Structures are given as C-alpha cells and as structure tokens.
C-alpha positions, -999 to +999 in steps of 0.1 A: +392+226-663+368+212-689+335+230-692+322+213-723+328+179-738+319+174-775+314+137-769+286+143-743+250+145-755+226+162-732+192+146-732+163+167-716+143+150-690+110+137-704+079+159-696+055+145-672+022+138-689-007+161-679-033+147-656-068+142-668-080+169-644-056+194-660-067+186-695-103+188-685-097+222-669-080+236-700-109+224-721-134+240-697-115+273-698-114+272-736-151+265-739-158+293-713-138+318-733-156+308-766-189+311-748-180+345-734-171+358-768-203+343-783-225+358-756-210+392-760-224+393-795-259+381-786-287+407-784-298+418-750-331+431-736-315+462-720-302+497-727-278+519-707-288+553-695-259+577-689-253+614-683-258+635-714-247+671-725-252+699-700-265+733-711-264+766-693-298+783-698-280+817-694-254+808-720-254+796-756-263+764-776-256+754-812-284+760-837-293+737-866-263+750-885-239+745-856-236+782-848-236+792-811-266+814-803-282+824-770-302+796-755-328+820-743-337+852-762-363+878-750-376+906-771-403+931-763-392+938-727-361+951-709-336+924-702-307+924-677-271+910-676-268+875-661-239+853-648-234+816-655-246+791-646-281+778-644-276+744-659-302+720-674-292+684-676-298+657-701-294+619-703-283+597-732-295+562-739-269+538-753-287+512-774-320+508-791-341+479-806-319+477-837-286+476-817-286+467-780-255+470-757-234+439-754-233+419-722-198+432-715-211+468-718-240+460-695-216+445-669-194+476-670-223+499-667-238+479-638-208+489-616-207+525-627-228+547-604-233+573-631-250+548-653-282+527-651-292+495-669-329+496-679-352+471-696-355+482-733-393+482-730-390+510-703-374+533-729-387+520-762-423+508-757-434+478-777-451+489-809-436+524-809-412+531-837-381+552-832-396+579-854-427+580-833-407+581-801-386+610-814-417+628-826-433+624-792-401+636-774-398+666-797-435+675-789-428+673-752-398+696-755-419+722-775-446+719-748-421+723-720-407+755-735-442+770-737-452+759-702-419+773-688-424+806-705-460+808-692-449+799-657-421+825-658-442+854-672-471+846-649-447+848-620-435+882-632-471+895-634-477+893-672-511+883-686-509+849-703-537+833-722-537+795-728-551+771-754-543+737-769-530+730-804-526+699-825-489+691-828-492+659-849-515+630-858-506+595-847-506+565-870-541+553-879-555+585-861-592+588-858-588+624-868-569+617-900-582+640-927-602+660-901-576+678-880-543+692-890-510+702-873-515+737-860-552+735-854-563+753-822-590+733-803-613+757-784-643+736-776-654+699-773-691+691-773-698+727-766-675+730-736-647+755-736-613+737-731-578+751-725-559+719-715-553+685-730-566+669-698-600+686-703-602+673-738-591+638-727-619+637-701-646+647-726-634+621-751-634+593-726-668+602-712-683+601-747-673+564-748-670+562-786-696+587-796-686+614-821-670+645-806-678+679-820-647+701-819-646+738-823-613+746-839-594+776-853-574+769-885-553+797-900-574+822-881-607+809-893-631+792-867-650+761-877-666+729-863-655+693-871-666+659-858-642+631-848-653+596-837-627+583-811-611+548-814-609+524-785-575+512-775-558+495-745-532+515-725-515+499-694-542+472-693-573+494-694-595+506-722-594+542-732-608+563-761-585+583-783-588+607-812-552+600-822-535+634-819-505+647-800-514+680-784-493+709-771-503+736-747-500+769-765-502+804-751-506+840-762-476+858-747-473+896-743-436+894-751-415+871-773-394+844-757-373+821-779-356+790-766-329+775-789-320+739-780-316+714-809-315+676-806-328+676-771-363+661-764-386+656-735-401+679-708-375+677-680-358+711-687-390+731-680-381+744-646-346+755-656-360+773-687-384+792-664-356+802-640-334+813-670-363+835-684-369+851-650-332+858-645-330+876-679-361+897-671-351+908-636-322+929-623-293+912-606-284+875-609-306+848-595-276+826-588-252+853-576-227+839-600-227+804-584-229+773-604-263+758-600-280+729-618-314+714-617-341+694-634-379+690-634-409+695-656-431+726-651-466+736-659-481+770-665-491+773-628-454+767-618-458+732-604-426+711-607-429+675-618-409+643-618-384+634-645-364+603-656-327+597-651-322+619-621-292+599-608-274+604-642-283+641-641-268+646-607-235+631-620-238+653-651-241+683-628-210+674-608-190+668-640-200+702-652-189+719-620-222+725-602-223+726-564-260+731-559-288+710-574-326+715-576-345+682-576-382+676-580-397+665-547-414+636-565-380+622-574-366+622-539-367+584-534-343+581-563-320+608-550-315+596-514-284+575-511-272+584-546-259+620-543-224+624-557-198+639-534-196+676-536-232+682-546-258+697-524-294+688-534-325+707-525-361+694-529-386+716-548-423+713-555-429+746-573-411+774-592-414+795-560-395+768-541-367+770-566-366+808-563-365+805-525-333+783-528-317+808-552-327+837-529-309+820-500-278+812-521-277+848-533-281+863-499-255+840-483-279+830-455-280+795-440-292+768-463-298+742-436-335+749-432-343+745-469-361+713-479-338+684-489-346+649-501-356+622-476-369+588-484-407+586-486 
C-alpha cells in the first residue's frame, strides 16, 4: 500500500473571496473598537459614589500619625465599658474635575447596586475649588462633632451653653481684615444670637447695610462693622458676610472625637449615640452590630444625608444587621435595602435610643417605624 507519492504535488483549494458585506462588517467592527478605545479616554461629566470606610464609634481610629486611638474619649465624668459596634458610615467619590471616571468605569458602576453615578456638578459645584470644598467639609465635620456632643450631654441632663464661632473666611470675604478664625459672635445689630440661622436672617434683612457685630476675640469683647456683599445662590439674591461658621458650645465635661480625613456632618447621630453609651452603664446595643447615619443638631433632631444607599451597602459589608436611617431619606431607602439588613426610620435622637432599647431588651421590633415611600 502506497501512502505517499513523491511525484504528486498537493495544491490547496483556492480561498473563496470575501464578500463585500463581510469586508464592510470587519471595517465597521474595527472602527467601533477604535472609537470605543478613544471614548474611554474622553473626559466625562460624572463621578462615582461608592461605599467608604466604616468606623465603630465605640472603637478606635487612626490619628494624624497613623496610631490607633479611641474614636471617642471622655474626661471629667465617669465612663463605662462598651461593646462593639455602633458603626458610622462614609462614602467615597471616585473622580473629580481634574480626573473624571472613564466611560467604561461609569458603565461598570451603573450596574453595581452599591455604587451611584452622579453629575459632577452635584458633588463639585461650579466655581468651588477642591480646597474650598475640603475646607467646607472639614468645617461641617467639626460642627457635627460639637452638635453631637451637645445633643448627647443635653439628653443626659448636663447644662450646655451655645454660641457661634468663625471657622474660616471665604475668598473675597466681606469680613476680610475684620473677622478672624476663632472669633465668637455674640450679637448682630444689638440682637443676641446663638445660631448661624439667626445671623443669616439679620444679614439678609439688612439688605446690604452695614452689620454691627459684637464679638469676643481671645477673651476680649469688642464691636466691629461688616458690610455684606450681594450674591446669587440657586437663582436668588442673598447677602453674605463671607464667613464659614461653626456652632460652638461650653461643655461641663470634655469629649474628644478623633476621626481624621473624614468630612461632612452625616456622622452626627452616631457620635451622639457613642457618647451616651460611654457615659451610661450597660451597652446601648447589647453587643449587637448596629450601624446608622444622619446629621444631628443640639436639640437632637436627625437630618438627611447623602449617599445613603452606599452607606447601607457599607454597613452590610462591615457585618451590621440593623441600620438607623433618617426619616427624611426614606424615599431613597425603599426598594434599595441590601439583603440581611433591617432598617429603622428615625427623626430624633430619642427615636434612635428607642430602637436600641428594643434591640437590647429583645422585644418585638415589628412596631418600630420603618421606611415607606412618601
């Protein structure tokens, strides 16, 4: 049997020419791939909001040197042992005006329930620099810590006195060279003031006329005059003296909150709960893993925050099973609760304590307020 013959030459069959449709399709695919690659490098008008670090108010946090220290420290009063965890949640923003996420990153985030794609103007307002935003965020964090301490100590029966203090001056401030960081503002046009809202009302009613402010600087009282500047905010004209204010208080005991590189006011309610837990016998959470979010004022009112969906996912990832949500955020909560998390709606510090009382006592939680669409 002959398998091969050296005299035989095998000639492959000629390839059939590609049709015009096939060639056109290949070119279209190549152009699409090139366009996709090009688009991925084009700037976008969006940023991505995602879950950030989680901190236990009853635990520790790194200080400016990276050393772990108690997140809340109280001196001047008896404190009690606590059990983890009363978690506060944060969000991170991926992207800024200098470097926005790619279209591929945006597409990936769009289908991830723990992330949210937002217009960049919603996070970084036009005309506001990154430094100004960071400064504003830091001021809100300082303010939230003081408000939380005031709410907690007031709830516990301590006498707390309130006043407002200059945190910083804005660019082109009307008070440049007149007010300084740390100035306490006691009066405006002869009226005693204790909140920023009171001062804001007086400034706007003056409609550009000079405002006489009674201040205390380094312990010395004096009077100064500031002429407000007119500006447009959200389409309406307002008068501003160009200062960032924080609510300050005189506390009968010292409460120190250590939390670096976190800004904004949304941890206020959880700060207050952590302070109360340290100053009362037993454990507020009965050793259960509880998380929550919400601003708070000195009267104990809980306010809305941003990024609550991302914070619920952060709570689940950290192991929490119960979540305290501001009532004013309920529309964003409904239909977006991660599996394994039970969410309760709260309007005040007392509402939050009622939930913790029920969890601690082991009673039915079914009658406690939960989020419903408004």
